[in-house]
PDB file of N, CA, C, O and CB in Angstrom:
ATOM      1  N   UNK A   1      -5.534 -19.302  26.336  1.00  0.00           N
ATOM      2  CA  UNK A   1      -6.513 -20.144  25.429  1.00  0.00           C
ATOM      3  C   UNK A   1      -6.179 -19.330  24.240  1.00  0.00           C
ATOM      4  O   UNK A   1      -5.892 -18.133  24.232  1.00  0.00           O
ATOM      5  CB  UNK A   1      -8.264 -20.208  25.858  1.00  0.00           C
ATOM      6  N   UNK A   2      -6.269 -20.274  23.071  1.00  0.00           N
ATOM      7  CA  UNK A   2      -6.159 -19.168  21.938  1.00  0.00           C
ATOM      8  C   UNK A   2      -7.416 -19.387  21.075  1.00  0.00           C
ATOM      9  O   UNK A   2      -8.222 -20.293  20.864  1.00  0.00           O
ATOM     10  CB  UNK A   2      -4.715 -19.306  20.964  1.00  0.00           C
ATOM     11  N   UNK A   3      -7.232 -18.327  20.745  1.00  0.00           N
ATOM     12  CA  UNK A   3      -8.716 -17.879  19.935  1.00  0.00           C
ATOM     13  C   UNK A   3      -7.646 -17.928  18.030  1.00  0.00           C
ATOM     14  O   UNK A   3      -6.570 -17.537  17.579  1.00  0.00           O
ATOM     15  CB  UNK A   3      -9.617 -15.448  20.741  1.00  0.00           C
ATOM     16  N   UNK A   4      -9.051 -18.774  17.501  1.00  0.00           N
ATOM     17  CA  UNK A   4      -9.074 -18.952  16.288  1.00  0.00           C
ATOM     18  C   UNK A   4      -9.645 -18.294  15.269  1.00  0.00           C
ATOM     19  O   UNK A   4     -10.810 -17.910  15.378  1.00  0.00           O
ATOM     20  CB  UNK A   4      -9.349 -19.800  16.217  1.00  0.00           C
ATOM     21  N   UNK A   5      -9.295 -18.186  14.724  1.00  0.00           N
ATOM     22  CA  UNK A   5      -9.985 -17.208  13.617  1.00  0.00           C
ATOM     23  C   UNK A   5     -11.172 -17.818  12.880  1.00  0.00           C
ATOM     24  O   UNK A   5     -10.561 -18.490  12.049  1.00  0.00           O
ATOM     25  CB  UNK A   5      -8.921 -16.793  12.465  1.00  0.00           C
ATOM     26  N   UNK A   6     -12.015 -17.955  12.719  1.00  0.00           N
ATOM     27  CA  UNK A   6     -12.775 -18.634  12.063  1.00  0.00           C
ATOM     28  C   UNK A   6     -13.394 -17.499  10.614  1.00  0.00           C
ATOM     29  O   UNK A   6     -13.817 -16.349  10.498  1.00  0.00           O
ATOM     30  CB  UNK A   6     -13.878 -19.227  13.221  1.00  0.00           C
ATOM     31  N   UNK A   7     -13.069 -18.864   9.586  1.00  0.00           N
ATOM     32  CA  UNK A   7     -13.143 -18.384   7.875  1.00  0.00           C
ATOM     33  C   UNK A   7     -14.659 -18.380   7.836  1.00  0.00           C
ATOM     34  O   UNK A   7     -15.331 -19.346   8.199  1.00  0.00           O
ATOM     35  CB  UNK A   7     -12.359 -19.623   6.501  1.00  0.00           C
ATOM     36  N   UNK A   8     -15.133 -17.307   7.402  1.00  0.00           N
ATOM     37  CA  UNK A   8     -16.695 -17.579   7.024  1.00  0.00           C
ATOM     38  C   UNK A   8     -16.790 -17.215   5.786  1.00  0.00           C
ATOM     39  O   UNK A   8     -16.341 -16.109   5.484  1.00  0.00           O
ATOM     40  CB  UNK A   8     -17.807 -16.824   7.824  1.00  0.00           C
ATOM     41  N   UNK A   9     -17.458 -18.140   4.667  1.00  0.00           N
ATOM     42  CA  UNK A   9     -17.373 -18.125   3.262  1.00  0.00           C
ATOM     43  C   UNK A   9     -18.623 -17.444   2.865  1.00  0.00           C
ATOM     44  O   UNK A   9     -19.693 -17.806   3.353  1.00  0.00           O
ATOM     45  CB  UNK A   9     -17.205 -19.529   2.633  1.00  0.00           C
ATOM     46  N   UNK A  10     -18.567 -16.660   2.171  1.00  0.00           N
ATOM     47  CA  UNK A  10     -20.255 -16.631   1.286  1.00  0.00           C
ATOM     48  C   UNK A  10     -19.843 -16.566   0.217  1.00  0.00           C
ATOM     49  O   UNK A  10     -18.958 -15.948  -0.374  1.00  0.00           O
ATOM     50  CB  UNK A  10     -21.452 -15.385   1.432  1.00  0.00           C
ATOM     51  N   UNK A  11     -20.873 -17.564  -0.084  1.00  0.00           N
ATOM     52  CA  UNK A  11     -21.163 -18.495  -1.822  1.00  0.00           C
ATOM     53  C   UNK A  11     -21.850 -17.947  -2.537  1.00  0.00           C
ATOM     54  O   UNK A  11     -22.846 -17.780  -1.834  1.00  0.00           O
ATOM     55  CB  UNK A  11     -21.900 -19.895  -1.957  1.00  0.00           C
ATOM     56  N   UNK A  12     -22.194 -17.247  -4.074  1.00  0.00           N
ATOM     57  CA  UNK A  12     -22.813 -17.112  -4.622  1.00  0.00           C
ATOM     58  C   UNK A  12     -23.442 -17.709  -5.413  1.00  0.00           C
ATOM     59  O   UNK A  12     -22.761 -18.513  -6.049  1.00  0.00           O
ATOM     60  CB  UNK A  12     -22.573 -16.629  -4.771  1.00  0.00           C
ATOM     61  N   UNK A  13     -24.447 -17.673  -5.659  1.00  0.00           N
ATOM     62  CA  UNK A  13     -25.415 -18.954  -5.947  1.00  0.00           C
ATOM     63  C   UNK A  13     -24.907 -19.007  -7.515  1.00  0.00           C
ATOM     64  O   UNK A  13     -24.593 -20.171  -7.761  1.00  0.00           O
ATOM     65  CB  UNK A  13     -27.401 -18.683  -5.672  1.00  0.00           C
ATOM     66  N   UNK A  14     -24.765 -18.371  -8.369  1.00  0.00           N
ATOM     67  CA  UNK A  14     -24.762 -18.882  -9.449  1.00  0.00           C
ATOM     68  C   UNK A  14     -23.393 -19.782  -9.591  1.00  0.00           C
ATOM     69  O   UNK A  14     -23.187 -20.700 -10.385  1.00  0.00           O
ATOM     70  CB  UNK A  14     -24.977 -17.824 -10.391  1.00  0.00           C
ATOM     71  N   UNK A  15     -22.544 -19.261  -8.614  1.00  0.00           N
ATOM     72  CA  UNK A  15     -20.953 -19.929  -9.212  1.00  0.00           C
ATOM     73  C   UNK A  15     -21.387 -21.418  -8.362  1.00  0.00           C
ATOM     74  O   UNK A  15     -20.620 -22.344  -8.627  1.00  0.00           O
ATOM     75  CB  UNK A  15     -18.966 -18.867  -8.461  1.00  0.00           C
ATOM     76  N   UNK A  16     -22.555 -21.769  -7.346  1.00  0.00           N
ATOM     77  CA  UNK A  16     -22.155 -22.882  -7.252  1.00  0.00           C
ATOM     78  C   UNK A  16     -23.778 -23.790  -7.564  1.00  0.00           C
ATOM     79  O   UNK A  16     -24.396 -24.521  -6.790  1.00  0.00           O
ATOM     80  CB  UNK A  16     -21.303 -23.008  -5.766  1.00  0.00           C
ATOM     81  N   UNK A  17     -24.019 -23.498  -8.600  1.00  0.00           N
ATOM     82  CA  UNK A  17     -24.671 -24.000  -9.850  1.00  0.00           C
ATOM     83  C   UNK A  17     -24.117 -24.849 -11.179  1.00  0.00           C
ATOM     84  O   UNK A  17     -24.449 -25.851 -11.812  1.00  0.00           O
ATOM     85  CB  UNK A  17     -25.112 -22.917 -10.327  1.00  0.00           C
ATOM     86  N   UNK A  18     -22.855 -23.626 -11.217  1.00  0.00           N
ATOM     87  CA  UNK A  18     -21.828 -23.542 -12.286  1.00  0.00           C
ATOM     88  C   UNK A  18     -21.193 -24.715 -11.793  1.00  0.00           C
ATOM     89  O   UNK A  18     -20.936 -25.607 -12.602  1.00  0.00           O
ATOM     90  CB  UNK A  18     -20.882 -22.170 -12.428  1.00  0.00           C
ATOM     91  N   UNK A  19     -20.883 -24.862 -10.530  1.00  0.00           N
ATOM     92  CA  UNK A  19     -19.847 -25.569 -10.093  1.00  0.00           C
ATOM     93  C   UNK A  19     -20.333 -27.097  -9.939  1.00  0.00           C
ATOM     94  O   UNK A  19     -19.620 -28.100  -9.932  1.00  0.00           O
ATOM     95  CB  UNK A  19     -19.321 -24.928  -8.805  1.00  0.00           C
ATOM     96  N   UNK A  20     -21.789 -27.009  -9.812  1.00  0.00           N
ATOM     97  CA  UNK A  20     -22.386 -28.409  -9.755  1.00  0.00           C
ATOM     98  C   UNK A  20     -22.423 -28.845 -11.498  1.00  0.00           C
ATOM     99  O   UNK A  20     -21.776 -29.796 -11.935  1.00  0.00           O
ATOM    100  CB  UNK A  20     -24.140 -28.361  -8.902  1.00  0.00           C
ATOM    101  N   UNK A  21     -23.049 -28.212 -12.113  1.00  0.00           N
ATOM    102  CA  UNK A  21     -23.619 -28.728 -13.478  1.00  0.00           C
ATOM    103  C   UNK A  21     -21.842 -28.456 -13.878  1.00  0.00           C
ATOM    104  O   UNK A  21     -21.831 -28.466 -15.109  1.00  0.00           O
ATOM    105  CB  UNK A  21     -25.241 -27.622 -14.481  1.00  0.00           C
ATOM    106  N   UNK A  22     -20.918 -28.309 -13.564  1.00  0.00           N
ATOM    107  CA  UNK A  22     -19.491 -29.040 -13.806  1.00  0.00           C
ATOM    108  C   UNK A  22     -19.427 -30.525 -13.506  1.00  0.00           C
ATOM    109  O   UNK A  22     -19.033 -31.205 -14.454  1.00  0.00           O
ATOM    110  CB  UNK A  22     -18.377 -28.394 -12.898  1.00  0.00           C
ATOM    111  N   UNK A  23     -19.680 -31.065 -12.578  1.00  0.00           N
ATOM    112  CA  UNK A  23     -19.376 -31.719 -11.670  1.00  0.00           C
ATOM    113  C   UNK A  23     -20.078 -33.191 -12.695  1.00  0.00           C
ATOM    114  O   UNK A  23     -21.228 -33.116 -13.128  1.00  0.00           O
ATOM    115  CB  UNK A  23     -19.993 -31.104 -10.072  1.00  0.00           C
ATOM    116  N   UNK A  24     -19.512 -33.992 -12.864  1.00  0.00           N
ATOM    117  CA  UNK A  24     -20.567 -34.678 -12.907  1.00  0.00           C
ATOM    118  C   UNK A  24     -20.796 -35.877 -11.901  1.00  0.00           C
ATOM    119  O   UNK A  24     -21.776 -36.621 -11.914  1.00  0.00           O
ATOM    120  CB  UNK A  24     -20.611 -35.044 -14.122  1.00  0.00           C
ATOM    121  N   UNK A  25     -19.878 -35.931 -11.153  1.00  0.00           N
ATOM    122  CA  UNK A  25     -20.443 -36.731  -9.396  1.00  0.00           C
ATOM    123  C   UNK A  25     -21.210 -35.642  -8.513  1.00  0.00           C
ATOM    124  O   UNK A  25     -21.935 -36.041  -7.603  1.00  0.00           O
ATOM    125  CB  UNK A  25     -18.823 -37.280  -8.158  1.00  0.00           C
ATOM    126  N   UNK A  26     -21.058 -34.183  -8.777  1.00  0.00           N
ATOM    127  CA  UNK A  26     -22.099 -33.673  -7.813  1.00  0.00           C
ATOM    128  C   UNK A  26     -22.952 -33.277  -8.741  1.00  0.00           C
ATOM    129  O   UNK A  26     -23.646 -32.434  -8.173  1.00  0.00           O
ATOM    130  CB  UNK A  26     -21.731 -32.555  -6.776  1.00  0.00           C
ATOM    131  N   UNK A  27     -23.529 -33.451 -10.497  1.00  0.00           N
ATOM    132  CA  UNK A  27     -24.379 -33.201 -10.936  1.00  0.00           C
ATOM    133  C   UNK A  27     -25.480 -34.498 -10.530  1.00  0.00           C
ATOM    134  O   UNK A  27     -26.703 -34.375 -10.478  1.00  0.00           O
ATOM    135  CB  UNK A  27     -23.994 -32.840 -12.208  1.00  0.00           C
ATOM    136  N   UNK A  28     -24.531 -36.031 -10.203  1.00  0.00           N
ATOM    137  CA  UNK A  28     -25.541 -36.963 -10.232  1.00  0.00           C
ATOM    138  C   UNK A  28     -25.728 -37.159  -8.912  1.00  0.00           C
ATOM    139  O   UNK A  28     -26.704 -37.849  -8.616  1.00  0.00           O
ATOM    140  CB  UNK A  28     -25.292 -38.167 -10.977  1.00  0.00           C
ATOM    141  N   UNK A  29     -24.872 -36.623  -7.795  1.00  0.00           N
ATOM    142  CA  UNK A  29     -25.093 -36.765  -6.342  1.00  0.00           C
ATOM    143  C   UNK A  29     -26.457 -35.934  -6.496  1.00  0.00           C
ATOM    144  O   UNK A  29     -27.357 -36.607  -5.994  1.00  0.00           O
ATOM    145  CB  UNK A  29     -23.791 -36.120  -5.214  1.00  0.00           C
ATOM    146  N   UNK A  30     -26.786 -35.114  -6.839  1.00  0.00           N
ATOM    147  CA  UNK A  30     -28.124 -33.756  -6.835  1.00  0.00           C
ATOM    148  C   UNK A  30     -29.310 -34.767  -7.899  1.00  0.00           C
ATOM    149  O   UNK A  30     -30.480 -35.025  -7.617  1.00  0.00           O
ATOM    150  CB  UNK A  30     -27.402 -31.606  -7.985  1.00  0.00           C
ATOM    151  N   UNK A  31     -28.866 -35.010  -8.622  1.00  0.00           N
ATOM    152  CA  UNK A  31     -30.196 -35.683  -9.195  1.00  0.00           C
ATOM    153  C   UNK A  31     -30.767 -37.353  -8.307  1.00  0.00           C
ATOM    154  O   UNK A  31     -31.881 -37.848  -8.479  1.00  0.00           O
ATOM    155  CB  UNK A  31     -29.736 -36.041 -11.072  1.00  0.00           C
ATOM    156  N   UNK A  32     -29.700 -37.930  -7.420  1.00  0.00           N
ATOM    157  CA  UNK A  32     -30.254 -38.630  -7.185  1.00  0.00           C
ATOM    158  C   UNK A  32     -30.885 -38.901  -5.924  1.00  0.00           C
ATOM    159  O   UNK A  32     -31.436 -39.960  -5.622  1.00  0.00           O
ATOM    160  CB  UNK A  32     -29.750 -39.202  -7.564  1.00  0.00           C
ATOM    161  N   UNK A  33     -30.699 -37.268  -4.781  1.00  0.00           N
ATOM    162  CA  UNK A  33     -30.955 -37.363  -4.280  1.00  0.00           C
ATOM    163  C   UNK A  33     -32.532 -36.464  -4.460  1.00  0.00           C
ATOM    164  O   UNK A  33     -33.561 -36.634  -3.807  1.00  0.00           O
ATOM    165  CB  UNK A  33     -29.995 -37.417  -3.676  1.00  0.00           C
ATOM    166  N   UNK A  34     -32.349 -35.785  -5.237  1.00  0.00           N
ATOM    167  CA  UNK A  34     -33.613 -34.740  -5.438  1.00  0.00           C
ATOM    168  C   UNK A  34     -34.891 -35.960  -6.339  1.00  0.00           C
ATOM    169  O   UNK A  34     -36.063 -35.641  -6.539  1.00  0.00           O
ATOM    170  CB  UNK A  34     -32.949 -32.974  -6.741  1.00  0.00           C
ATOM    171  N   UNK A  35     -34.395 -37.062  -6.676  1.00  0.00           N
ATOM    172  CA  UNK A  35     -35.482 -37.840  -7.838  1.00  0.00           C
ATOM    173  C   UNK A  35     -36.050 -39.484  -6.564  1.00  0.00           C
ATOM    174  O   UNK A  35     -36.929 -40.316  -6.786  1.00  0.00           O
ATOM    175  CB  UNK A  35     -34.102 -38.586  -9.970  1.00  0.00           C
ATOM    176  N   UNK A  36     -35.070 -39.366  -5.275  1.00  0.00           N
ATOM    177  CA  UNK A  36     -35.025 -40.075  -4.460  1.00  0.00           C
ATOM    178  C   UNK A  36     -37.316 -39.956  -3.452  1.00  0.00           C
ATOM    179  O   UNK A  36     -37.495 -39.005  -2.691  1.00  0.00           O
ATOM    180  CB  UNK A  36     -33.288 -39.428  -3.599  1.00  0.00           C
ATOM    181  N   UNK A  37     -37.904 -40.437  -3.565  1.00  0.00           N
ATOM    182  CA  UNK A  37     -39.079 -40.492  -2.919  1.00  0.00           C
ATOM    183  C   UNK A  37     -39.526 -40.021  -1.847  1.00  0.00           C
ATOM    184  O   UNK A  37     -40.400 -39.203  -1.564  1.00  0.00           O
ATOM    185  CB  UNK A  37     -39.294 -41.344  -2.794  1.00  0.00           C
ATOM    186  N   UNK A  38     -38.024 -41.332  -0.659  1.00  0.00           N
ATOM    187  CA  UNK A  38     -37.793 -41.125   0.125  1.00  0.00           C
ATOM    188  C   UNK A  38     -36.391 -40.576   1.098  1.00  0.00           C
ATOM    189  O   UNK A  38     -35.802 -39.636   0.565  1.00  0.00           O
ATOM    190  CB  UNK A  38     -38.285 -41.814   0.139  1.00  0.00           C
ATOM    191  N   UNK A  39     -36.165 -40.755   1.610  1.00  0.00           N
ATOM    192  CA  UNK A  39     -34.670 -40.699   2.695  1.00  0.00           C
ATOM    193  C   UNK A  39     -33.946 -41.426   2.089  1.00  0.00           C
ATOM    194  O   UNK A  39     -34.609 -42.106   1.306  1.00  0.00           O
ATOM    195  CB  UNK A  39     -34.652 -41.259   4.296  1.00  0.00           C
ATOM    196  N   UNK A  40     -32.902 -41.637   2.048  1.00  0.00           N
ATOM    197  CA  UNK A  40     -31.907 -42.516   1.521  1.00  0.00           C
ATOM    198  C   UNK A  40     -30.816 -42.284   2.009  1.00  0.00           C
ATOM    199  O   UNK A  40     -30.669 -41.104   2.329  1.00  0.00           O
ATOM    200  CB  UNK A  40     -31.754 -42.523   0.264  1.00  0.00           C
ATOM    201  N   UNK A  41     -29.687 -43.166   2.264  1.00  0.00           N
ATOM    202  CA  UNK A  41     -28.660 -43.467   2.894  1.00  0.00           C
ATOM    203  C   UNK A  41     -27.638 -43.233   2.342  1.00  0.00           C
ATOM    204  O   UNK A  41     -27.719 -43.785   1.244  1.00  0.00           O
ATOM    205  CB  UNK A  41     -28.640 -44.471   3.231  1.00  0.00           C
ATOM    206  N   UNK A  42     -26.470 -42.615   2.458  1.00  0.00           N
ATOM    207  CA  UNK A  42     -24.968 -42.194   1.986  1.00  0.00           C
ATOM    208  C   UNK A  42     -24.865 -43.730   1.353  1.00  0.00           C
ATOM    209  O   UNK A  42     -24.827 -43.748   0.123  1.00  0.00           O
ATOM    210  CB  UNK A  42     -23.593 -41.648   3.430  1.00  0.00           C
ATOM    211  N   UNK A  43     -24.806 -45.245   2.136  1.00  0.00           N
ATOM    212  CA  UNK A  43     -24.574 -46.417   1.267  1.00  0.00           C
ATOM    213  C   UNK A  43     -25.486 -46.260  -0.288  1.00  0.00           C
ATOM    214  O   UNK A  43     -24.942 -46.377  -1.385  1.00  0.00           O
ATOM    215  CB  UNK A  43     -25.090 -47.841   2.216  1.00  0.00           C
ATOM    216  N   UNK A  44     -26.811 -46.003  -0.106  1.00  0.00           N
ATOM    217  CA  UNK A  44     -28.193 -46.303  -1.114  1.00  0.00           C
ATOM    218  C   UNK A  44     -27.387 -45.392  -2.350  1.00  0.00           C
ATOM    219  O   UNK A  44     -26.984 -45.808  -3.436  1.00  0.00           O
ATOM    220  CB  UNK A  44     -30.165 -45.496  -0.424  1.00  0.00           C
ATOM    221  N   UNK A  45     -27.284 -43.684  -1.650  1.00  0.00           N
ATOM    222  CA  UNK A  45     -26.924 -43.085  -2.962  1.00  0.00           C
ATOM    223  C   UNK A  45     -25.582 -43.247  -3.662  1.00  0.00           C
ATOM    224  O   UNK A  45     -25.425 -42.954  -4.847  1.00  0.00           O
ATOM    225  CB  UNK A  45     -27.076 -41.778  -2.825  1.00  0.00           C
ATOM    226  N   UNK A  46     -24.194 -43.939  -2.527  1.00  0.00           N
ATOM    227  CA  UNK A  46     -22.917 -44.199  -3.335  1.00  0.00           C
ATOM    228  C   UNK A  46     -23.570 -45.603  -4.620  1.00  0.00           C
ATOM    229  O   UNK A  46     -23.428 -45.712  -5.838  1.00  0.00           O
ATOM    230  CB  UNK A  46     -21.372 -44.851  -1.957  1.00  0.00           C
ATOM    231  N   UNK A  47     -24.225 -46.394  -3.664  1.00  0.00           N
ATOM    232  CA  UNK A  47     -24.762 -47.645  -4.954  1.00  0.00           C
ATOM    233  C   UNK A  47     -25.353 -47.059  -5.981  1.00  0.00           C
ATOM    234  O   UNK A  47     -25.116 -47.659  -7.029  1.00  0.00           O
ATOM    235  CB  UNK A  47     -25.935 -48.796  -4.518  1.00  0.00           C
ATOM    236  N   UNK A  48     -26.132 -45.983  -6.120  1.00  0.00           N
ATOM    237  CA  UNK A  48     -26.536 -45.378  -7.601  1.00  0.00           C
ATOM    238  C   UNK A  48     -26.099 -44.665  -7.958  1.00  0.00           C
ATOM    239  O   UNK A  48     -26.556 -44.257  -9.026  1.00  0.00           O
ATOM    240  CB  UNK A  48     -27.490 -44.958  -7.927  1.00  0.00           C
ATOM    241  N   UNK A  49     -24.871 -43.934  -7.371  1.00  0.00           N
ATOM    242  CA  UNK A  49     -24.120 -43.010  -7.915  1.00  0.00           C
ATOM    243  C   UNK A  49     -23.341 -43.849  -8.848  1.00  0.00           C
ATOM    244  O   UNK A  49     -23.216 -43.364  -9.972  1.00  0.00           O
ATOM    245  CB  UNK A  49     -23.345 -42.193  -6.933  1.00  0.00           C
ATOM    246  N   UNK A  50     -22.778 -45.022  -8.633  1.00  0.00           N
ATOM    247  CA  UNK A  50     -21.975 -45.866  -8.903  1.00  0.00           C
ATOM    248  C   UNK A  50     -22.288 -46.665 -10.203  1.00  0.00           C
ATOM    249  O   UNK A  50     -21.512 -46.854 -11.140  1.00  0.00           O
ATOM    250  CB  UNK A  50     -21.863 -46.570  -7.825  1.00  0.00           C
ATOM    251  N   UNK A  51     -23.704 -47.140 -10.070  1.00  0.00           N
ATOM    252  CA  UNK A  51     -24.226 -47.525 -10.710  1.00  0.00           C
ATOM    253  C   UNK A  51     -24.251 -46.398 -12.096  1.00  0.00           C
ATOM    254  O   UNK A  51     -23.500 -46.484 -13.067  1.00  0.00           O
ATOM    255  CB  UNK A  51     -25.239 -47.940  -9.975  1.00  0.00           C
ATOM    256  N   UNK A  52     -25.207 -45.457 -11.907  1.00  0.00           N
ATOM    257  CA  UNK A  52     -24.948 -44.699 -12.750  1.00  0.00           C
ATOM    258  C   UNK A  52     -23.746 -43.989 -13.684  1.00  0.00           C
ATOM    259  O   UNK A  52     -23.916 -43.884 -14.898  1.00  0.00           O
ATOM    260  CB  UNK A  52     -25.386 -44.203 -12.299  1.00  0.00           C
ATOM    261  N   UNK A  53     -22.908 -43.662 -13.241  1.00  0.00           N
ATOM    262  CA  UNK A  53     -21.345 -43.404 -13.427  1.00  0.00           C
ATOM    263  C   UNK A  53     -20.417 -44.485 -13.765  1.00  0.00           C
ATOM    264  O   UNK A  53     -19.290 -44.176 -14.150  1.00  0.00           O
ATOM    265  CB  UNK A  53     -20.792 -42.880 -12.227  1.00  0.00           C
ATOM    266  N   UNK A  54     -20.763 -45.748 -13.665  1.00  0.00           N
ATOM    267  CA  UNK A  54     -19.629 -47.029 -13.941  1.00  0.00           C
ATOM    268  C   UNK A  54     -18.172 -46.797 -13.398  1.00  0.00           C
ATOM    269  O   UNK A  54     -17.116 -47.100 -13.953  1.00  0.00           O
ATOM    270  CB  UNK A  54     -19.404 -47.289 -15.631  1.00  0.00           C
ATOM    271  N   UNK A  55     -18.410 -46.053 -11.912  1.00  0.00           N
ATOM    272  CA  UNK A  55     -17.389 -45.967 -11.267  1.00  0.00           C
ATOM    273  C   UNK A  55     -17.557 -46.293  -9.771  1.00  0.00           C
ATOM    274  O   UNK A  55     -18.540 -45.689  -9.340  1.00  0.00           O
ATOM    275  CB  UNK A  55     -16.915 -44.788 -11.523  1.00  0.00           C
ATOM    276  N   UNK A  56     -16.853 -47.148  -8.679  1.00  0.00           N
ATOM    277  CA  UNK A  56     -16.693 -47.540  -7.284  1.00  0.00           C
ATOM    278  C   UNK A  56     -16.704 -46.109  -7.128  1.00  0.00           C
ATOM    279  O   UNK A  56     -15.955 -45.273  -7.634  1.00  0.00           O
ATOM    280  CB  UNK A  56     -15.397 -48.512  -6.708  1.00  0.00           C
ATOM    281  N   UNK A  57     -18.254 -45.878  -5.880  1.00  0.00           N
ATOM    282  CA  UNK A  57     -17.481 -44.764  -5.005  1.00  0.00           C
ATOM    283  C   UNK A  57     -17.636 -45.589  -3.717  1.00  0.00           C
ATOM    284  O   UNK A  57     -17.859 -46.798  -3.651  1.00  0.00           O
ATOM    285  CB  UNK A  57     -18.214 -43.025  -4.934  1.00  0.00           C
ATOM    286  N   UNK A  58     -17.476 -44.707  -2.692  1.00  0.00           N
ATOM    287  CA  UNK A  58     -17.570 -45.114  -1.243  1.00  0.00           C
ATOM    288  C   UNK A  58     -19.033 -44.559  -0.618  1.00  0.00           C
ATOM    289  O   UNK A  58     -19.645 -43.765  -1.332  1.00  0.00           O
ATOM    290  CB  UNK A  58     -16.215 -44.444  -0.381  1.00  0.00           C
ATOM    291  N   UNK A  59     -19.519 -44.866   0.441  1.00  0.00           N
ATOM    292  CA  UNK A  59     -20.403 -43.777   1.254  1.00  0.00           C
ATOM    293  C   UNK A  59     -19.803 -42.982   1.698  1.00  0.00           C
ATOM    294  O   UNK A  59     -20.494 -41.968   1.792  1.00  0.00           O
ATOM    295  CB  UNK A  59     -21.135 -44.102   2.266  1.00  0.00           C
ATOM    296  N   UNK A  60     -18.427 -42.784   2.208  1.00  0.00           N
ATOM    297  CA  UNK A  60     -17.658 -41.873   3.219  1.00  0.00           C
ATOM    298  C   UNK A  60     -17.317 -40.889   2.169  1.00  0.00           C
ATOM    299  O   UNK A  60     -17.252 -39.704   2.494  1.00  0.00           O
ATOM    300  CB  UNK A  60     -16.268 -42.559   4.101  1.00  0.00           C
ATOM    301  N   UNK A  61     -17.038 -41.331   0.647  1.00  0.00           N
ATOM    302  CA  UNK A  61     -16.812 -40.271  -0.162  1.00  0.00           C
ATOM    303  C   UNK A  61     -18.426 -39.425  -0.656  1.00  0.00           C
ATOM    304  O   UNK A  61     -18.408 -38.194  -0.661  1.00  0.00           O
ATOM    305  CB  UNK A  61     -15.906 -40.952  -1.461  1.00  0.00           C
ATOM    306  N   UNK A  62     -19.364 -39.946  -0.935  1.00  0.00           N
ATOM    307  CA  UNK A  62     -20.340 -39.274  -0.957  1.00  0.00           C
ATOM    308  C   UNK A  62     -20.651 -38.648   0.143  1.00  0.00           C
ATOM    309  O   UNK A  62     -20.657 -37.428  -0.019  1.00  0.00           O
ATOM    310  CB  UNK A  62     -21.165 -39.860  -1.330  1.00  0.00           C
ATOM    311  N   UNK A  63     -20.977 -39.080   1.462  1.00  0.00           N
ATOM    312  CA  UNK A  63     -21.034 -38.272   2.327  1.00  0.00           C
ATOM    313  C   UNK A  63     -20.444 -37.181   2.529  1.00  0.00           C
ATOM    314  O   UNK A  63     -21.171 -36.361   3.090  1.00  0.00           O
ATOM    315  CB  UNK A  63     -20.930 -38.708   3.024  1.00  0.00           C
ATOM    316  N   UNK A  64     -19.582 -36.884   2.339  1.00  0.00           N
ATOM    317  CA  UNK A  64     -17.960 -35.964   2.678  1.00  0.00           C
ATOM    318  C   UNK A  64     -18.654 -34.581   1.233  1.00  0.00           C
ATOM    319  O   UNK A  64     -18.901 -33.388   1.409  1.00  0.00           O
ATOM    320  CB  UNK A  64     -15.616 -37.418   1.973  1.00  0.00           C
ATOM    321  N   UNK A  65     -18.752 -35.268   0.165  1.00  0.00           N
ATOM    322  CA  UNK A  65     -19.863 -34.382  -1.200  1.00  0.00           C
ATOM    323  C   UNK A  65     -20.842 -33.924  -0.458  1.00  0.00           C
ATOM    324  O   UNK A  65     -20.771 -32.748  -0.102  1.00  0.00           O
ATOM    325  CB  UNK A  65     -20.711 -35.386  -2.587  1.00  0.00           C
ATOM    326  N   UNK A  66     -21.664 -34.509  -0.164  1.00  0.00           N
ATOM    327  CA  UNK A  66     -23.282 -34.061   0.427  1.00  0.00           C
ATOM    328  C   UNK A  66     -23.528 -33.298   1.394  1.00  0.00           C
ATOM    329  O   UNK A  66     -24.425 -32.457   1.452  1.00  0.00           O
ATOM    330  CB  UNK A  66     -24.058 -35.047   0.894  1.00  0.00           C
ATOM    331  N   UNK A  67     -22.581 -33.612   2.359  1.00  0.00           N
ATOM    332  CA  UNK A  67     -21.766 -32.350   3.671  1.00  0.00           C
ATOM    333  C   UNK A  67     -21.761 -30.920   3.066  1.00  0.00           C
ATOM    334  O   UNK A  67     -22.466 -29.950   3.347  1.00  0.00           O
ATOM    335  CB  UNK A  67     -19.768 -32.698   4.070  1.00  0.00           C
ATOM    336  N   UNK A  68     -20.695 -31.074   2.093  1.00  0.00           N
ATOM    337  CA  UNK A  68     -20.398 -29.926   1.131  1.00  0.00           C
ATOM    338  C   UNK A  68     -21.545 -29.287   1.014  1.00  0.00           C
ATOM    339  O   UNK A  68     -22.088 -28.366   1.624  1.00  0.00           O
ATOM    340  CB  UNK A  68     -19.890 -30.282  -0.230  1.00  0.00           C
ATOM    341  N   UNK A  69     -21.926 -30.247  -0.285  1.00  0.00           N
ATOM    342  CA  UNK A  69     -23.353 -29.481  -0.665  1.00  0.00           C
ATOM    343  C   UNK A  69     -24.570 -28.774   0.367  1.00  0.00           C
ATOM    344  O   UNK A  69     -25.426 -27.926   0.117  1.00  0.00           O
ATOM    345  CB  UNK A  69     -24.123 -30.556  -1.395  1.00  0.00           C
ATOM    346  N   UNK A  70     -24.306 -29.367   1.368  1.00  0.00           N
ATOM    347  CA  UNK A  70     -25.227 -29.072   2.688  1.00  0.00           C
ATOM    348  C   UNK A  70     -25.181 -28.347   2.998  1.00  0.00           C
ATOM    349  O   UNK A  70     -26.217 -27.763   3.316  1.00  0.00           O
ATOM    350  CB  UNK A  70     -25.270 -29.498   3.668  1.00  0.00           C
ATOM    351  N   UNK A  71     -23.765 -27.685   3.194  1.00  0.00           N
ATOM    352  CA  UNK A  71     -23.470 -26.178   3.864  1.00  0.00           C
ATOM    353  C   UNK A  71     -23.548 -25.102   3.254  1.00  0.00           C
ATOM    354  O   UNK A  71     -23.724 -23.965   3.691  1.00  0.00           O
ATOM    355  CB  UNK A  71     -22.305 -25.978   4.322  1.00  0.00           C
ATOM    356  N   UNK A  72     -23.336 -25.691   1.612  1.00  0.00           N
ATOM    357  CA  UNK A  72     -23.272 -24.242   0.525  1.00  0.00           C
ATOM    358  C   UNK A  72     -25.083 -23.734  -0.013  1.00  0.00           C
ATOM    359  O   UNK A  72     -25.482 -22.936  -0.861  1.00  0.00           O
ATOM    360  CB  UNK A  72     -22.124 -24.862  -1.350  1.00  0.00           C
ATOM    361  N   UNK A  73     -26.019 -24.922   1.250  1.00  0.00           N
ATOM    362  CA  UNK A  73     -27.417 -24.327   0.373  1.00  0.00           C
ATOM    363  C   UNK A  73     -27.543 -22.948   1.252  1.00  0.00           C
ATOM    364  O   UNK A  73     -28.435 -22.137   1.004  1.00  0.00           O
ATOM    365  CB  UNK A  73     -29.154 -25.515   0.480  1.00  0.00           C
TER     366      UNK A  73
END
């Protein structure tokens, strides 16, 4: 059996916040999710982000970034 080394990354809060604030996509994702009154799907978030940024984003693309943000917090 091959033992794989697991990479454990620790995130500094100020670096995470600066990364989110410097990215239009991440900032908009956080805004849409935070301002939603109910649970929203990745498809609904993608439509809203596309509308706000004027560029098409797929649900899978949005989902990848949401999972990354979810792992950070």
